[in-house]
N, C-alpha and C positions, 0 to 999 in steps of 0.2 A: 230318750224314750224308756218306758218301764219294761220290766220283764213280762208283764201282761201283754204288752203290744207284740213282743217277740213271740210269745206263746200263741197269741191269736193269729199272727201271720203264719206260723208253722201249721196250725190247724187248718186255716183256709187253704194253704198251698197243698196240703196232703189231701183234703177233700176234693180240691180241683183236679189233682192228678188221678184220684180214684174215679171221679166222674168221667174223665176222658177215657180212662182205661176200660170202664164199663161200656162206654159207647163203642169202643173198638171191639169188645166182646160181642155186643149186640150186632155189629156189622158182620162179624165172623159167623155168628149164628144164622143170620139171614142168608149168607153165602152157602153155609153148610146145608140148610134146609133146601135151598134151590138146587144144589148139586145132587142131593139125595133124590129129589123128585126127578131130575133129569136122568140120572143113572138108572133109576127104577123104570122110567119110561122107555129108555133105550133098550133095556133088557126084555121089554115086552111084558113086564109083570103088572098086575093091577096097581095103579098109583093111588094108594090110600083110599080105595073104593070110590073114586071120583067118577061120576057118570061120563060115558064116552063123549057126549055132545058138549061137555064142559072142559074136557082135558086140554084142548088147544088154548082156550082162554086162561085156564089155570097155568099152563106152561108159560104163556106170555107174562103172566103176573109174577111167576117165579123168576123168569129171566130179568124182569124189572127189579125184583127184589135182590137178585144177585148183583146187578149193576149198582143198585143203591148201597148194598153192603160194602162193595169194593170201594166206591167213592167215599162212603162215610168213614171207612177205616183210614183212607188217605187223608181226609180232612181232620180226623181226630189225631192222626199221627203228626200232622203239621202243628196243631195246637199243643200237643204234648212236647214236641221238640222246642217250642217257644218257652216253656216253663222249666224244662229239665235243667238248663244251665244254672238257673237261680237256685233250684232245689239242691243241685250238686254242690254249689258254693256253700249253701247253708250247712249241709251235712259234713262237709270237709272242715269247716271252721271249728276249732277246738276251744279257743278262748272266748272271752266276752265279745259280743257283737257291738261295734261302735254305732252310734245313732246315725252317722252318715251312711254307713254300709246298709243298715236296715232300711233307711229311707230310700236308698238306691234300689234295693230289692223290691220294695213295695211299688215304686214308680215303674220299674220294668215289668212287673206282673200286671199292674194296672194298665199300662200302655198296651201290653199284649192282649189283655182282656178287651180293651176298647176296640182294638183293631180287628178282633174276631167275635165281637159281641153277637152279631146276627147268627153265626154258626153255633156259638156256645148256648144261646137261648134255646136252640132246638135240642140240645143235649138233655134237657130236663125231661121232655116227653119221650124222647128216644130211650132214655135210661129207665123210665117207668115201663115202657113197652117191653124192652129187653129184660128187665127184672121180672115182669109178669110171665114172659115166655120161659125164662129159666125156672120159675116157680112151677109152671104147668109141666115142664119136662120132669122136674123133681117129683111132682105128684104122680105122673105117669110111671116113672121109674119105681116109686114106692109101691104103686098098685101092682106092677109087674113082679116085684119081689114078694109081695104078700100072696098074690093069687097064682103065681107061677110055680106051683109046688113041684111040677115035673121038669122044670127048667134047671139044668145043672149049673147054669150061670146066674141063678136068681140072687145070690149074695152080692154079685157085682152090681146088681140093680140097686141094692140098698146103698152101696158106696156112691153110685152115680146120683142117687136121690139126695144124699147128704151134700154132695158137691154142688149140684144144680140149685137146690133150695137155699144153700148158704149164699151163693152168688146172687140169687134173686132177692133175698132179704137184704143183703148188704147194698145192692144197687138201689133199692127203693129207700132204704134208710139214709143213704148218702144224698139222695135227691132232696130229702127234707132238710138236711143241713145245708146243702148247696144253695137252695132257694134263699135261705137267710143270708148267706155270704154274698150271693150275687146281688141281692138287694142292697147290701152295704157297699159293694163295689160300684153299683150304678149311682148310688148317692155320692160317692167320692168323685166319680167322673163328672157328675153334674156340678159339684162344688168346684172342681178344677176348671170346668168350662166357664162357670160364672166368674171365677178369678181371672181367667185369661181374657174374657170379654171386658171386665172392668179395667184390666191393665191396658188393653188395646184402646179403650175409650180415653184413658188418661193420657196415653201417648199421643193420640190424635188431637187432644186439646192443647198440647204444648206447642 
């Protein structure tokens, strides 16, 4: 295999890890928003100016969001654990990568992707939602820093804005790359399935 194949594999693997990590961050954000609402409600403070007759419904939605965030972090963690060994082996290798080793890595990642394809497909819209949420938080932080002239912590708002907007932009950008790579992985899986089916038919005819 050529160096281009190795470089392409590294790029696909890195984007895959970033997408999974962004989904874990989106799950954590959902949990944080839910916990913020619950804590504010318990303290008896106005919960983001929500009308009283809607607060029970909103509380239920936030509890669902908390459960979703927790489950999504667990699901993303399982997928991340499946690719980390391959990524670790790649990073630890200092010399040239033999074709057999690279083929083994590709097969392992592809098998992991195929086994979790239904969950991974949801990671694209979740990454877009999470990235958009971080962008909105960044814009909110920026507005707080610009208009909070009397706030002694206004400069921290600019820092938070930079962090949140960077995460949001990176998440959405990675989705665009990941869509292309996932399409290539789907095509590889279909090719492998056709090869397996052709082999099975050949064996049955013998």
